[in-house]
C-alpha positions in Angstrom: -2.1 29.6 22.6 -1.4 31.4 25.9 -4.5 29.7 27.3 -2.6 26.4 27.3 1.0 27.4 27.8 2.9 30.4 29.0 4.7 32.1 26.0 8.2 33.2 27.1 9.5 33.8 23.6 8.9 36.6 21.2 7.0 36.0 18.0 10.1 35.8 15.9 11.9 33.5 18.3 8.8 31.2 18.6 8.4 30.7 14.8 12.1 30.0 14.5 11.9 27.3 17.1 8.8 25.9 15.4 10.7 25.7 12.1 13.7 24.1 13.7 11.6 21.5 15.4 9.7 20.3 12.3 6.6 22.6 12.4 7.3 24.8 9.4 6.1 28.4 9.7 3.9 29.3 6.7 2.9 32.9 7.7 1.8 35.1 10.5 -1.1 37.6 10.3 -2.5 40.2 12.7 -6.3 40.1 12.8 -8.7 42.6 14.4 -11.5 40.9 16.3 -15.1 42.1 16.5 -14.4 43.2 20.1 -11.7 45.5 18.8 -8.8 43.6 20.1 -6.0 42.3 17.9 -4.6 38.8 17.8 -1.6 37.3 16.0 -2.4 34.2 14.0 0.5 31.8 13.3 -0.1 29.4 10.4 2.0 26.2 10.7 2.5 23.4 8.1 1.8 20.1 9.9 3.1 17.0 8.3 0.7 14.1 7.7 2.3 12.0 10.6 1.6 14.7 13.2 -2.1 14.6 13.6 -1.6 15.5 17.2 -0.6 19.1 16.2 -3.9 19.7 14.4 -5.2 21.2 17.7 -4.0 24.1 19.8 -3.2 21.8 22.8 -1.0 19.7 20.6 1.0 22.7 19.4 1.0 24.1 23.0 2.6 20.8 24.1 5.4 21.4 21.5 5.9 24.9 22.8 6.0 23.7 26.4 8.7 21.2 25.6 10.7 23.7 23.5 10.5 26.4 26.2 10.5 24.2 29.4 7.0 25.4 30.4 4.2 23.3 31.8 1.1 22.5 29.7 -2.2 24.0 31.0 -5.0 21.7 30.0 -8.5 23.0 30.9 -10.2 21.3 33.9 -13.6 19.9 33.0 -16.5 20.2 35.5 -20.2 19.8 34.9 -23.2 18.4 36.6 -24.9 15.2 35.4 -28.6 14.3 36.0 -29.8 11.2 37.7 -31.1 9.9 34.4 -28.7 7.8 32.3 -27.9 8.4 28.7 -28.3 4.8 27.9 -31.9 5.0 29.1 -32.9 7.2 26.1 -30.4 6.3 23.4 -29.1 3.0 21.9 -25.9 2.7 19.9 -25.0 -0.3 17.7 -21.7 -0.5 15.9 -22.0 -2.8 12.9 -18.9 -1.6 11.1 -16.0 -1.9 13.4 -13.6 -2.2 10.5 -14.3 1.5 9.8 -15.2 2.7 13.3 -13.3 1.0 16.2 -14.8 3.3 18.8 -18.0 5.4 18.9 -19.2 7.4 22.0 -22.3 9.4 22.5 -23.5 11.8 25.3 -27.0 13.2 25.6 -27.8 16.8 26.8 -31.4 17.9 27.4 -32.9 21.3 27.8 -30.4 23.3 25.7 -31.2 26.8 24.3 -29.8 27.3 20.8 -28.7 30.8 20.1 -25.6 32.9 19.4 -22.2 32.0 20.9 -20.5 34.4 23.3 -18.3 37.0 21.7 -15.0 35.4 23.0 -15.9 32.1 21.2 -16.9 33.9 18.0 -13.6 35.9 18.0 -11.6 32.7 18.6 -13.3 30.9 15.7 -13.4 33.8 13.2 -9.7 34.5 13.8 -8.8 31.0 12.4 -11.4 31.1 9.6 -14.2 29.1 11.1 -17.7 30.3 10.3 -20.2 31.1 13.1 -23.4 28.9 13.1 -24.9 28.7 16.6 -23.7 28.0 20.1 -24.0 24.2 19.9 -22.2 23.8 16.5 -19.7 26.5 17.5 -18.7 24.6 20.6 -18.0 21.4 18.6 -15.8 23.4 16.2 -14.1 25.1 19.1 -13.3 21.8 20.9 -12.1 20.3 17.6 -9.6 23.2 17.1 -8.7 23.0 20.7 -7.7 19.4 20.9 -7.9 18.0 17.3 -10.8 15.7 18.0 -13.7 16.2 15.6 -17.2 16.2 17.2 -20.7 16.3 15.8 -24.0 17.3 17.4 -27.3 15.7 16.4 -30.8 16.9 17.1 -31.9 14.0 19.3 -35.5 14.5 18.4 -34.7 13.7 14.7 -33.1 10.4 15.6 -35.7 7.7 14.7 -36.2 5.1 17.3 -33.7 6.7 19.6 -31.1 4.5 18.0 -27.8 5.3 16.3 -26.3 2.6 14.1 -22.8 2.7 12.6 -23.0 0.6 9.4 -22.0 0.5 5.7 -24.2 2.2 3.1 -26.9 0.0 1.6 -26.5 -1.3 -1.9 -28.4 -3.6 -4.2 -27.1 -7.0 -5.5 -25.1 -5.3 -8.2 -23.4 -2.9 -5.7 -25.4 0.1 -6.8 -26.2 2.6 -4.0 -29.7 2.5 -2.5 -29.2 5.4 -0.2 -28.7 9.2 -0.7 -27.9 11.6 2.1 -28.5 15.4 2.0 -25.6 16.8 3.9 -25.5 20.0 5.9 -24.1 21.7 2.8 -27.5 20.9 1.2 -26.0 18.7 -1.5 -27.0 15.1 -2.0 -24.4 12.3 -1.9 -24.8 8.6 -2.8 -23.6 6.1 -0.1 -22.1 2.8 -1.2 -21.0 -0.3 0.8 -17.6 1.2 1.4 -19.1 4.3 3.1 -19.3 4.3 6.8 -22.7 5.7 7.7 -24.1 7.0 10.9 -27.8 6.2 10.8 -30.9 5.9 12.9 -33.4 3.1 12.9 -34.7 4.1 9.4 -32.3 6.3 7.4 -28.7 7.7 7.3 -27.9 10.8 9.5 -24.3 11.5 8.6 -21.3 10.4 6.6 -18.9 9.2 9.2 -15.9 11.4 9.8 -16.8 13.7 6.9 -20.1 15.6 7.3 -23.4 15.4 9.0 -26.8 15.3 7.4 -29.3 18.1 7.1 -32.2 16.1 8.6 -30.6 15.9 12.0 -28.6 19.2 12.2 -29.1 21.5 15.2 -31.6 24.2 14.6 -33.3 27.0 16.6 -36.0 24.6 17.7 -33.5 22.0 19.0 -33.7 21.2 22.8 -32.1 17.8 23.0 -28.8 16.9 21.4 -26.5 14.0 21.1 -22.8 14.7 21.1 -20.8 12.2 18.9 -17.1 11.6 19.5 -15.6 8.7 17.7 -12.5 7.2 16.1 -12.9 6.5 12.4 -10.3 4.6 10.4 -8.2 7.0 8.2 -8.4 4.9 5.1 -12.2 4.7 5.2 -12.6 8.4 5.7 -10.0 9.3 3.0 -11.6 6.9 0.5 -15.1 8.3 1.1 -14.0 12.0 1.1 -12.2 11.5 -2.3 -15.0 9.5 -3.8 -17.6 12.1 -2.9 -15.2 15.1 -3.5 -16.3 16.2 0.0 -13.5 17.3 2.3 -13.9 19.0 5.7 -11.9 19.9 8.8 -13.2 16.7 10.3 -12.1 14.4 7.5 -8.7 16.2 7.4 -8.1 15.2 11.0 -9.5 11.7 10.9 -7.3 11.0 7.8 -4.3 11.8 10.0 -5.6 9.8 13.0 -6.9 11.1 16.3 -6.0 10.3 19.9 -8.1 7.3 20.9 -7.6 8.2 24.6 -8.7 11.8 23.9 -12.1 11.0 22.6 -13.8 11.0 26.0 -12.0 14.2 27.0 -13.2 16.0 24.0 -16.8 14.8 24.6 -16.8 16.0 28.2 -15.2 19.3 27.2 -18.0 19.9 24.7 -20.6 19.1 27.4 -18.9 21.5 29.8 -18.9 24.4 27.3 -22.5 23.7 26.0 -24.0 23.7 29.5 -22.1 26.9 30.4 -23.2 28.6 27.1 -26.5 27.0 26.1 -27.7 25.6 29.4 -29.2 22.2 29.7 -28.5 19.0 31.6 -26.0 16.3 30.7 -27.4 12.8 31.2 -25.2 10.5 33.3 -22.5 8.6 31.5 -21.4 8.1 27.9 -22.5 5.3 25.6 -19.2 3.8 24.4 -18.9 0.9 21.9 -15.2 0.1 22.8 -14.3 -1.6 26.1 -10.9 0.1 26.4 -8.1 2.0 24.6 -5.4 -0.3 23.2 -2.1 0.0 25.2 1.1 1.1 23.5 4.1 -1.3 23.5 7.2 0.1 25.2 10.2 1.0 23.1 13.8 0.5 24.4 16.0 3.4 23.7 19.8 2.7 23.9 21.6 5.9 24.9 24.7 4.7 22.9 22.6 4.8 19.8 21.9 8.5 20.2 25.5 9.5 19.8 26.0 6.9 17.0 23.2 8.4 15.0 23.3 12.1 15.8 27.1 12.4 16.4 26.5 14.2 19.7 25.9 13.0 23.3 22.8 14.1 25.2 22.8 13.4 28.9 20.3 11.0 30.3 18.5 13.6 32.5 17.8 15.8 29.4 16.6 12.8 27.4 14.2 11.8 30.1 12.9 15.4 30.5 12.3 15.7 26.7 10.5 12.4 26.5 8.3 13.0 29.5 7.5 16.5 28.2 6.3 14.9 24.9 3.9 12.8 26.9 5.9 9.6 27.1 6.2 7.3 30.1 10.0 7.0 30.4 12.1 5.0 32.9 15.9 5.0 33.0 17.3 1.5 33.5 20.3 -0.6 32.8 20.4 -3.7 30.7 22.4 -6.9 31.2 25.5 -5.3 29.8 25.2 -2.2 32.1 24.6 0.1 29.1 22.2 2.9 29.9 18.8 2.4 28.3 15.4 4.1 28.7 12.2 2.1 28.4 9.7 4.5 26.8 5.9 4.1 26.3 4.7 6.6 23.7 1.5 8.6 24.4 -1.7 7.6 22.6 -1.7 10.7 20.5 1.7 10.0 19.0 1.0 7.3 16.4 4.3 8.0 14.6 6.4 6.9 17.5 6.9 3.1 17.0 10.7 2.5 16.8 13.9 3.5 18.6 14.9 5.7 15.7 11.7 7.7 16.0 12.6 8.6 19.6 16.1 9.6 18.5 14.5 11.9 15.9 12.4 13.5 18.6 15.4 14.1 20.8 17.3 15.7 17.9 14.5 18.1 17.0 13.6 19.1 20.5 17.2 19.4 21.7 17.8 21.4 18.5 19.2 20.5 15.1 21.4 23.6 15.4 23.2 22.0 18.3 24.6 19.3 16.0 27.9 20.7 14.6 28.7 20.2 11.0 31.8 18.4 12.0 30.0 15.8 14.2 31.5 12.4 13.5 28.8 10.0 12.2 30.0 6.6 11.3 28.8 5.2 8.0 28.8 1.6 7.1 29.0 0.7 3.5 26.3 -1.6 2.1 26.0 -3.8 -0.9 23.1 -4.6 -3.2 21.0 -7.6 -2.6 21.4 -10.4 -5.1 17.8 -9.9 -6.0 18.3 -6.2 -6.8 21.4 -7.0 -8.9 19.5 -9.7 -10.8 16.5 -7.4 -11.4 18.9 -4.6 -12.7 20.3 -7.1 -15.2 16.8 -8.2 -16.1 15.7 -4.6 -16.8 18.7 -4.2 -19.1 17.7 -7.2 -21.2 14.1 -6.1 -21.4 14.7 -2.5 -22.3 17.3 -3.6 -24.9 14.7 -5.9 -26.4 12.3 -2.9 -26.9 10.1 -3.4 -23.9 9.0 -0.5 -21.6 8.7 -1.0 -17.9 5.2 -0.5 -16.5 3.8 -0.1 -12.9 0.3 -1.3 -12.3 -1.8 -1.7 -9.1 -1.8 -4.9 -7.2 -5.5 -4.8 -6.7 -7.6 -5.4 -9.8 -11.3 -5.6 -10.7 -13.1 -8.8 -11.3 -12.9 -8.5 -15.1 -9.1 -8.5 -15.0 -8.8 -11.2 -12.4 -11.1 -13.7 -14.2 -9.7 -13.1 -17.7 -6.8 -15.5 -17.2 -4.7 -17.0 -14.4 -1.9 -19.4 -15.5 -0.4 -20.0 -12.1 -3.5 -21.2 -10.2 -7.2 -21.8 -10.5 -7.9 -21.1 -6.8 -10.1 -18.0 -6.2 -8.2 -14.8 -5.7 -7.7 -13.2 -2.3 -10.0 -10.3 -1.7 -9.8 -7.2 0.5 -12.8 -6.2 2.7 -12.7 -2.7 1.4 -11.6 -1.6 -2.1 -8.4 0.4 -2.2 -9.3 1.5 -5.7 -12.8 1.9 -7.2 -14.2 -1.6 -7.6 -10.8 -3.2 -7.1 -10.9 -5.8 -4.3 -9.0 -8.7 -5.7 -5.3 -9.3 -5.2 -4.0 -10.2 -8.6 -2.8 -13.8 -9.2 -0.9 -12.8 -12.4 0.5 -9.5 -13.9 -0.5 -10.3 -17.5 -4.1 -8.8 -17.4 -2.8 -5.5 -15.9 -0.3 -5.3 -18.7 -2.9 -6.1 -21.3 -5.1 -3.3 -19.9 -2.1 -0.9 -20.2 -1.4 -2.0 -23.7 -5.1 -1.4 -24.6 -4.9 2.1 -23.0 -1.8 3.0 -25.0 -3.5 1.9 -28.2 -6.7 3.7 -27.4 -5.0 7.0 -26.5 -2.1 7.2 -28.9 -2.4 4.2 -31.3 0.8 2.8 -29.8 1.5 -1.0 -29.8 3.1 -0.8 -26.4 5.4 -3.7 -25.6 5.5 -3.8 -21.8 7.1 -5.6 -18.9 6.6 -5.4 -15.1 8.4 -6.7 -12.0 5.9 -6.9 -9.1 4.2 -9.1 -6.6 1.6 -11.7 -7.4 -0.6 -13.2 -4.7 -1.3 -16.9 -5.0 -3.9 -18.5 -2.7 -3.0 -21.6 -0.9 -4.4 -25.0 -1.9 -7.6 -25.8 0.1 -6.0 -29.0 1.4 -2.8 -27.4 2.6 -1.9 -27.3 6.3 0.5 -25.4 8.4 2.7 -22.8 6.7 1.6 -24.2 3.3 -1.9 -23.0 4.1 -0.8 -19.4 3.9 -1.0 -17.4 0.7 2.2 -17.0 -1.3 3.3 -13.4 -2.1 5.9 -13.9 -4.8 7.8 -11.7 -7.2 7.0 -12.2 -10.9 8.3 -10.6 -14.1 5.7 -10.4 -16.9 5.9 -9.2 -20.5 3.4 -8.6 -23.2 4.1 -7.7 -26.9 3.0 -8.0 -30.4 6.0 -10.0 -31.7 5.7 -13.6 -32.8 5.8 -16.4 -30.2 9.4 -17.3 -31.0 10.5 -13.7 -30.7 9.3 -13.4 -27.1 10.7 -16.9 -26.4 14.1 -15.6 -27.7 13.9 -12.7 -25.3 13.4 -15.1 -22.5 16.3 -17.3 -23.6 18.5 -14.2 -23.8 17.4 -13.2 -20.3 18.3 -16.6 -18.9 21.7 -16.4 -20.5 22.4 -12.9 -19.2 21.5 -14.0 -15.7 23.9 -16.9 -15.9 21.1 -19.6 -15.7 22.4 -22.8 -17.0 20.4 -25.7 -18.3 18.1 -26.2 -21.3 14.8 -24.4 -21.3 12.1 -26.9 -21.9 8.5 -26.3 -22.8 5.4 -28.3 -22.0 1.9 -27.7 -23.5 -0.8 -26.7 -21.0 -4.3 -25.4 -21.3 -5.5 -22.3 -19.5 -8.5 -20.0 -20.0 -7.6 -16.7 -21.7 -5.0 -18.3 -24.0 -5.4 -19.6 -27.6 -6.1 -23.3 -27.8 -2.7 -25.1 -27.9 -1.0 -21.7 -27.6 0.3 -21.8 -24.0 3.4 -23.6 -22.7 4.9 -24.0 -19.3 8.6 -23.0 -19.3 10.8 -25.4 -17.3 14.3 -25.8 -16.1 14.9 -29.4 -15.4 11.6 -30.3 -13.8 10.9 -26.9 -12.2 8.4 -24.6 -13.7 9.8 -21.1 -14.0 6.8 -19.5 -15.8 4.4 -19.5 -18.8 4.5 -18.3 -22.4 1.5 -18.1 -24.7 -0.6 -16.5 -27.3 -3.7 -14.7 -25.8 -7.1 -15.7 -27.0 -8.6 -13.7 -29.8 -11.8 -13.1 -27.9 -9.9 -11.6 -25.0 -7.9 -9.4 -27.3 -11.0 -8.2 -29.1 -12.7 -7.3 -25.7 -9.9 -4.8 -25.2 -10.3 -3.5 -28.8 -6.8 -4.6 -29.8 -5.8 -5.8 -33.2 -3.3 -8.4 -34.2 -1.8 -11.2 -32.1 -0.6 -10.6 -28.5 2.0 -12.7 -26.9 2.4 -12.8 -23.1 4.8 -14.4 -20.7 5.2 -14.5 -17.0 8.2 -15.8 -15.0 8.8 -16.3 -11.3 11.5 -13.7 -10.4 12.2 -15.6 -7.2 13.1 -18.8 -9.1 15.2 -16.9 -11.6 17.2 -15.3 -8.9 17.6 -18.7 -7.2 19.1 -20.2 -10.3 21.1 -17.1 -11.4 24.8 -16.9 -11.4 25.5 -13.2 -11.7 29.3 -13.4 -11.3 30.8 -14.8 -14.5 32.7 -18.1 -14.0 36.0 -18.9 -15.7 35.7 -21.5 -18.4 38.4 -23.3 -20.4 38.6 -22.2 -24.0 39.8 -24.8 -26.5 42.9 -24.0 -28.6 41.8 -26.5 -31.3 39.6 -25.8 -34.3 35.9 -26.7 -34.3 34.0 -28.7 -36.9 30.5 -27.7 -37.9 27.9 -30.2 -39.3 24.4 -29.5 -40.5 21.8 -32.2 -40.2 18.3 -32.4 -41.8 16.0 -34.8 -40.1 12.4 -35.8 -41.0 10.4 -36.0 -37.8 6.8 -36.6 -36.6 4.9 -33.3 -36.4 4.5 -33.8 -32.6 8.2 -33.7 -31.8 9.2 -30.3 -30.3 12.6 -28.7 -30.6 13.3 -29.2 -26.9 12.6 -32.9 -27.1 14.9 -33.2 -30.2 17.7 -31.1 -28.7 17.5 -33.2 -25.5 18.1 -36.4 -27.4 20.9 -34.9 -29.5 22.8 -33.6 -26.4 22.4 -37.0 -24.6 23.6 -38.9 -27.7 26.6 -36.6 -28.3 29.4 -36.4 -25.8 31.1 -33.3 -24.3 32.6 -32.5 -27.6 29.3 -31.0 -28.7 29.9 -27.3 -27.8 27.0 -25.7 -29.7 23.6 -26.8 -31.0 21.4 -24.3 -32.9 18.1 -24.6 -34.6 18.0 -23.3 -38.3 14.5 -23.9 -39.8 11.5 -26.2 -40.2 10.2 -27.3 -43.6 7.0 -29.3 -44.5 6.3 -31.2 -47.7 3.4 -33.6 -47.3 3.7 -35.0 -50.8 7.3 -36.1 -50.3 7.5 -36.8 -46.6 4.0 -37.9 -45.9 1.3 -36.4 -43.6 2.2 -35.2 -40.0 5.9 -35.1 -40.9 8.3 -32.2 -40.9 11.9 -31.5 -41.7 14.1 -29.8 -39.0 17.4 -28.4 -40.0 19.9 -27.8 -37.2 23.7 -27.2 -36.8 26.1 -28.9 -34.5 29.5 -27.5 -33.5 32.1 -30.1 -32.4 35.3 -29.3 -30.6 37.8 -30.9 -28.3 39.7 -29.4 -25.4 42.7 -31.7 -25.8 43.1 -32.4 -29.5 42.2 -31.6 -33.1 39.1 -33.5 -34.2 39.4 -35.5 -37.4 36.6 -36.0 -39.9 36.2 -39.6 -38.7 35.7 -38.3 -35.1 33.0 -36.0 -36.2 31.3 -38.7 -38.3 31.2 -41.0 -35.3 29.4 -38.3 -33.2 27.0 -37.6 -36.0 26.2 -41.3 -36.5 25.6 -41.7 -32.8 23.1 -38.7 -32.9 21.3 -40.0 -36.0 21.0 -43.5 -34.5 19.5 -42.2 -31.3 17.1 -39.9 -33.1 15.9 -42.8 -35.3 15.4 -45.1 -32.4 13.7 -42.7 -29.9 12.0 -40.2 -32.2 11.3 -42.1 -35.4 13.5 -39.7 -37.3 15.0 -40.2 -40.8 18.1 -38.4 -42.0 17.8 -36.6 -45.3 21.1 -37.1 -47.2 
């Protein structure tokens, strides 16, 4: 550490400052080096957002800011030959989604051997094994600045060409390539794996580990130094799939400094030529034109005191930010309130907002300087209407015996194509799978719940009744324009159970009632793949579709090895919230008695209850306070084919007077007349 910053604190003081600034101290050990000297090794816990502290220079920068000492970054000097690197090596980047930048330098005439003792001591003290002077330099530079490097034997690169590409697979997605890594184990490469290859075969697994075929050996005289930026998600996914983790993958998963790639490459060239000799060919082959610039962040000084409860003077703020590597300029805005325009350094990916800068000031200035009595204003907040509505929805669902599930938004093709009640447009797909084989953004939640029900049955023979509140992703219509051409990300609530159709429909009706949604729930028959013929209905309020309810197809249920009928429903949570009335409204209660009348109508088989109830409500006046279905009875010999009897009850009541029997008879007569005229009904007396 003292190579990069002067240490003015004792060991105990230093580890205390580390802990108070967010770098938790794990342990300290004294190690005896081969040279006989002793060194103190401090082990720090680095959070996943601080990839810049995975190198000694990054930690030294923290020490420098904490102790007000300048950072001492090594000066890089080495000679280059007249020959250009691009004259003997070609680099093609065919996978920019996984590798936004790749650089390569070429060194000729190296002599592979043992590293000097000082480098061996430095690496051994932190648990890095000794290989040879070339590999040791790449490891040393990685631990110095946090940028992983890799050295290839240039004579083993076929066609003097390096290609960054996905792994090759056949038409079914099965791997067609296998790489023997430097750990001498073989790994299959798939289309999601970023591969460093030559003209004929793979050389390395990008960001994870190099291959044995091109590793530096005692006979190596020409090397290629790789310094690159690999996308964290790509490296993490590959390392987990292959169960192959390395110091390089650990750092790439936490992001590296895009502007520090060239420095690390030049630093390696400097040390290699000093230790192993050789000549560096002129220039670096770089696949990226430039490093993306960081957007400035405006820091309002008034916000610091509001958030932290203490005031920090502008000069101290400026000094801390500059010490962290920011470009900071004190200015005044239109209201003459002090502000600082701050451009974060390229190695601090975690600094994106004003509050991030305030956190930096708090930890560097010292959390211990914030008194326990510091006044921090707190503004009360209230729940969103959506959250309140979903809380009530969860109460209804759990009371009905359903358990809440959480399933991934990305699904495999089998789930996506099994059914899709909302749209027949093809699902949106990701370029790379977040989960194994899962590239499709689900258009409905029902298949995921079906899969969970099947898993519960297979593991514990439990008929799990499940519900889920989550996003669904509906592709836009191909003829849509403007904003309508964008995909729709909407909240849905889905449920799946083994009860009968009307049982689940009753849960939905209860749900609508508890959310204060007024209006009659109507159903309309629709046909969709994955549901039993004639077993799916669209649920509507007025003319707006709020969701779907249906019986799943037997073949689909059998494919999941489930027994018995399965009922599924899915509603638009956004529409439910839009129509909900969560605050109970005052309603006048009649002081007069009610009259109840039961009617039994013979109807055509095609008439649904919602159609019948709609006619009844329109025929009766406001004195009809309750209408309830009782039962359906069929007797073909008495009533004829395609006829059924529907028994229902009406409750009649007035707000202003006591209804007489004649008043009730008039309302009943009006209802019967309308049903006879519009539905072909006959009253059973």
